[in-house]
C-alpha positions as CSV (number, residue, x, y, z in Angstrom):
1,M,-0.6,0.3,0.2
2,P,1.6,3.5,-0.8
3,T,2.0,5.9,1.8
4,S,0.7,9.4,1.2
5,N,2.3,12.6,0.9
6,L,1.2,15.1,3.5
7,G,3.0,17.4,1.1
8,Q,1.5,16.8,-2.7
9,R,-2.3,17.1,-0.5
10,L,-1.4,20.5,0.7
11,L,0.0,21.7,-2.6
12,G,-3.1,20.5,-4.6
13,L,-5.4,22.1,-2.1
14,A,-3.3,25.5,-2.1
15,I,-3.3,25.5,-5.7
16,G,-6.9,24.7,-6.6
17,L,-8.1,27.1,-3.7
18,A,-5.7,29.7,-5.0
19,S,-7.1,29.2,-8.9
20,H,-10.4,31.0,-7.5
21,S,-8.1,33.9,-6.6
22,I,-6.9,34.5,-11.0
23,A,-10.9,34.6,-11.3
24,F,-11.2,37.4,-8.5
25,L,-8.2,39.1,-10.4
26,F,-10.0,38.9,-13.6
27,G,-13.1,40.1,-12.9
28,F,-11.9,43.1,-11.2
29,I,-9.2,44.2,-13.8
30,A,-12.9,44.2,-15.9
31,G,-14.6,45.7,-13.7
32,R,-11.4,48.2,-14.3
33,L,-12.0,48.4,-17.4
34,V,-15.2,48.8,-18.8
35,Q,-17.2,51.5,-18.1
36,P,-20.4,52.2,-17.1
37,S,-22.6,54.1,-19.9
38,E,-24.3,57.3,-19.5
39,G,-27.2,56.3,-18.9
40,G,-26.6,54.2,-15.3
41,G,-26.0,51.2,-17.3
42,F,-24.7,48.0,-15.7
43,E,-21.8,47.2,-18.0
44,D,-19.0,47.3,-15.5
45,I,-21.1,45.1,-13.2
46,A,-21.7,42.3,-16.2
47,A,-18.2,42.5,-17.1
48,V,-17.4,41.2,-13.7
49,A,-19.9,38.9,-13.6
50,L,-19.1,37.5,-16.7
51,V,-15.2,37.3,-17.0
52,F,-15.3,35.8,-13.2
53,L,-17.7,33.2,-13.7
54,G,-16.2,32.1,-17.4
55,T,-12.6,32.6,-15.6
56,D,-13.5,30.3,-13.5
57,A,-15.4,27.5,-15.1
58,I,-11.8,27.4,-17.6
59,I,-10.4,27.0,-14.7
60,G,-12.4,24.6,-13.1
61,L,-12.6,22.6,-16.0
62,A,-8.3,22.4,-16.4
63,A,-8.7,21.1,-12.2
64,L,-11.2,18.7,-12.7
65,I,-9.1,17.2,-16.2
66,G,-5.5,17.8,-14.5
67,G,-6.5,16.3,-11.4
68,G,-8.1,13.5,-13.3
69,V,-4.7,13.2,-15.7
70,L,-2.8,13.1,-12.4
71,I,-4.8,10.5,-10.7
72,A,-4.2,8.4,-13.7
73,K,-0.8,8.4,-13.6
74,G,-0.1,7.7,-10.1
75,R,0.0,11.0,-8.1
76,R,-3.5,10.0,-6.6
77,D,-3.0,12.5,-3.5
78,L,-2.1,15.8,-5.8
79,G,-5.5,15.1,-8.3
80,I,-7.4,14.2,-5.4
81,T,-6.7,17.3,-3.4
82,L,-6.5,19.5,-6.4
83,I,-10.2,19.2,-7.3
84,A,-11.1,19.0,-3.8
85,G,-9.5,22.1,-3.2
86,W,-11.4,23.6,-7.0
87,L,-14.2,22.4,-5.2
88,I,-14.0,23.6,-1.9
89,G,-13.1,27.2,-3.1
90,V,-16.3,27.2,-4.7
91,V,-18.7,26.4,-1.7
92,A,-16.6,29.4,-0.3
93,I,-17.5,31.5,-3.1
94,W,-21.4,30.4,-2.9
95,L,-21.0,30.5,0.8
96,F,-19.8,34.1,1.3
97,P,-22.2,37.0,-0.1
98,R,-24.9,34.8,2.2
99,N,-22.9,36.0,5.3
């Protein structure tokens, strides 16, 4: 039975959680670049939401594919915690506005 590697688990968890900060950063940049129209439009808010959700979806797919490949190559600890870290981040983002 293979031993579990705590370092790989922590690395996968950190990468999975940190990937959401990339989506936040891109959303913030989009909000700074887009100016609302004179009539009080919400183009800037729409840009933030679209860029954040789009980036997070792409990063989520990358986490699922990358985690699956790592699991298939025998690096199970890293692959599972990469996916788990991303999922924990999704749950945290979902719960954050409700509190």
